[in-house]
N, C-alpha and C positions, 0 to 999 in steps of 0.2 A: 269420724272422733272415734278411734281405736277403745273399748269397756278399758284398753291398761291404763290410757291417760283420766277418766273420768276414776279409777280407783286405785292413780297414784297421788291422787291431790290432796295435799297436806297445808294444814295451815300453815302462813311463814309468818312466826312476827320478829328476826333481828334479818335484818340485809348488812346487805353490804355499802361501800360508800360509791357506787357502780352507778350512775347514773340509769334510768329510762328512758330512753331514745322517742325521736319525735314519732319514728317508721310502730317502733311494738308500744307505745300509749296509742297511735291513729286504728292495730289494729286493735286492740284488748275491749276499744270503746266501738271500734264496729261487731265486733258481737259481744255486747251488751245490749247495740240499738235493734241486734240482729231479732233479738225475743221476744218470743211469740206476746202479745198482753190481749186483753182482755175486748174482743168490738177494735181491736186495730187499737185502740186509746195513746195507746207507748205515753203512756203519764210522767215519765222520765226525763231530768233534766240529768248531767253529767258536768259535776262541779271539777274542775283539777286544780290540783294545789300542788306546788311544791317546793313553797316559803315556811322559811327549818320554823318563825316566830311562828307565825298561821298552828303548824301540823302541834308545835306543842299545847301552845291550845287544845285546839280538838283533842288532845290527848288525857286534856285533863278532864274530860264530859262522860266520859261512864267506866266503869268499873276492867272494864275489858278493854278499852281501846289506848290505853299506854301505846305501840306499838306505834300509834301513826307517828309520834315523835321521830321515827328513828328512821319513817318506809323515807326512799326520794322519789315519793309521787305518794301523791294520798287521792282516789277518783270519791265525793260526796255526790249519793244517789237523793236527787229533788223529786220530788214525787208530788204530783197534784193529784189531790185524794176529794180535793171538791164533788164529784159526780162523784164516785165509790170508794171510800176508804177499805175495802178488801180488798177487789181489786187491784187499788194500786199501788198494794202492800205488795202481794202474792206478785203481781208483775214487776217492779222492782224487785223482789228475790229474783225472780230467776234471770232477769237483766246483769247479777251479781254471779251469778252462776254464772253461765255465758262468757264474762268479765272472765273470774278466776280459772275457769277451761283456755280459758285461752290464752290465761299469762303461761298457765302451766305450761302449754303446750309449744311456749317459745320463751321456757329456760325462764321465768320470773318465780315468783314465790306471791303472794296472795293471803290475803289475810281480813274478816268483814269484822267492821263495830259496828254495836249500834247504841246507839244514844239517848240513856236510859236515864232520869225520868224522864219526865214531858220535859221540865226545866231544860238538862243539857239537850234536848235534841230542841229546843228553842234559840237555844244560843250556839249550836252548830250553824240554825239557817242562815242569823245573822253572818253569823262566822265566814260563812257562805256565801254572801250579797243576794239572796235571791226574794225575793217577798210572797204573799199570799195571792191565789196559792199554791204555790208551791213550800217545801218543810224538806227536813232534812235531818234522818233517823238513823241512816246505814252510814260507812263509806267504806273503801276498801282499800288496805295498803298495798301498793306494790314496790318492788323490786327486785336486787337477784341476792337469793337464799346467801345468808351467812351460813359457817359451816354448825352446826347443829352445836348446844351444850352439851360437853361430859353430863355423864350419871341418867338415875333412871324417870321416864317422863314421869306430868303429877298424871299426865290427863290418858287410862286406860290404851291401848292402841288395840289396831283392830276391827272385827265388826260383828253383831251378832249373825250367828246363820240366817241363811232364810229360809230357812224353816218353820227358825221360832218369828218371824217378821210376818207371815203374809197367812192369815185365815184364807178358806175359803168353804164360802155357802154353797149349797148345791141350785 
């Protein structure tokens, strides 16, 4: 994977109607499955959602989940946190990042969504059809990016220089 792929990854919140193919979906799920995990527990399951009605319901479960309604497909990350909540959630983030980078490499857009507060996460878990010890707090929308809207982005662009982010200790 090149640094350009990593540096060019952007959140996509608007998608065309073009479907995500089975091969594309399999490729991004394979990338997610190969993410590292603490003690190789692999504390995740991936729930694939294409149903428009279910996507609309999920899109109402968080302040920043609206993009789920317009995505051709959404992957819900179900996490088993029964052994270690911090490890499992961290590992799920690693899997989500692999999934999004693989989607980007295939020309697909993606965007994560978090289901908060806790009541929204409970509802997302119920809609995903998973049971304890599994729970869903995160989703990733996938699809072909729609053209960017005109105007000035609401979120600042670019990244801080590395010199502002790194503290070196002797």
